[in-house]
C-alpha positions as CSV (number, residue, x, y, z in Angstrom):
1,M,0.0,0.0,0.0
2,D,2.3,2.7,-1.3
3,N,-0.4,5.4,-1.3
4,V,-0.3,5.8,2.4
5,V,3.1,6.0,4.1
6,S,4.3,6.5,7.6
7,D,6.0,9.7,8.5
8,S,9.1,9.5,10.7
9,P,8.2,9.8,14.4
10,S,10.6,12.7,14.8
11,S,8.7,14.9,12.3
12,G,6.4,16.2,15.1
13,A,3.4,15.7,12.9
14,T,0.1,15.1,14.6
15,N,-0.9,12.5,12.0
16,P,1.6,9.7,11.6
17,F,0.6,9.1,7.9
18,T,0.6,10.9,4.7
19,V,-1.4,10.2,1.5
20,N,0.2,10.3,-2.0
21,E,-1.2,13.5,-3.5
22,E,-1.4,11.8,-6.9
23,L,-3.9,9.2,-5.6
24,S,-7.1,9.5,-7.6
25,F,-10.6,9.9,-6.1
26,E,-11.5,6.4,-7.3
27,D,-8.4,4.8,-6.0
28,A,-8.8,6.6,-2.7
29,W,-12.2,5.0,-2.2
30,V,-10.8,1.6,-3.0
31,R,-8.1,2.1,-0.4
32,V,-10.7,3.3,2.2
33,S,-12.7,0.1,1.6
34,E,-9.5,-2.0,1.9
35,L,-8.4,-0.3,5.1
36,L,-11.9,-0.8,6.7
37,Q,-11.9,-4.4,5.7
38,C,-8.5,-4.8,7.4
39,A,-9.9,-3.2,10.6
40,V,-12.9,-5.6,10.6
41,A,-10.6,-8.6,10.0
42,T,-8.2,-7.5,12.7
43,S,-11.0,-7.2,15.2
44,Q,-12.3,-10.7,14.3
45,V,-8.8,-12.2,14.6
46,L,-8.4,-10.9,18.2
47,G,-11.0,-13.5,19.1
48,K,-11.7,-12.2,22.6
49,P,-15.1,-10.7,23.4
50,L,-15.2,-7.0,22.9
51,A,-16.5,-4.6,25.5
52,A,-19.4,-2.4,24.6
53,P,-17.4,0.6,23.4
54,Q,-15.2,-1.6,21.2
55,R,-18.3,-3.3,19.7
56,A,-19.8,0.1,19.0
57,V,-16.6,1.2,17.2
58,M,-16.5,-1.9,15.2
59,H,-20.2,-1.5,14.3
60,L,-19.3,2.0,13.0
61,V,-16.3,0.6,11.0
62,E,-18.5,-2.1,9.5
63,M,-21.1,0.5,8.5
64,A,-18.4,2.7,7.0
65,K,-17.1,-0.2,5.0
66,M,-20.5,-0.9,3.6
67,V,-20.8,2.8,2.5
68,A,-17.3,2.7,1.0
69,D,-18.0,-0.5,-0.9
70,R,-21.2,1.1,-2.3
71,A,-19.2,4.2,-3.4
72,V,-16.7,1.9,-5.1
73,D,-19.5,0.0,-6.8
74,C,-21.0,3.3,-8.1
75,L,-17.6,4.4,-9.4
76,Q,-17.0,1.1,-11.2
77,S,-20.4,1.0,-12.8
78,K,-19.8,4.2,-14.7
């Protein structure tokens, strides 16, 4: 995933990542969908029961993934 890269920790940036400025709108949505899928898969691999706040966050991540997937579908059907 060369479109999102880690900044060096000594840079003092508040966000530890930067996004390639040449990344297209369509590719950005594909990456969002992939990142959300990774978040869902990671939470499932942990295997331990999640507390209510973590379940709520994962519910939001899953909903965001559904919206991102729909956006990608719309872009690809053009």
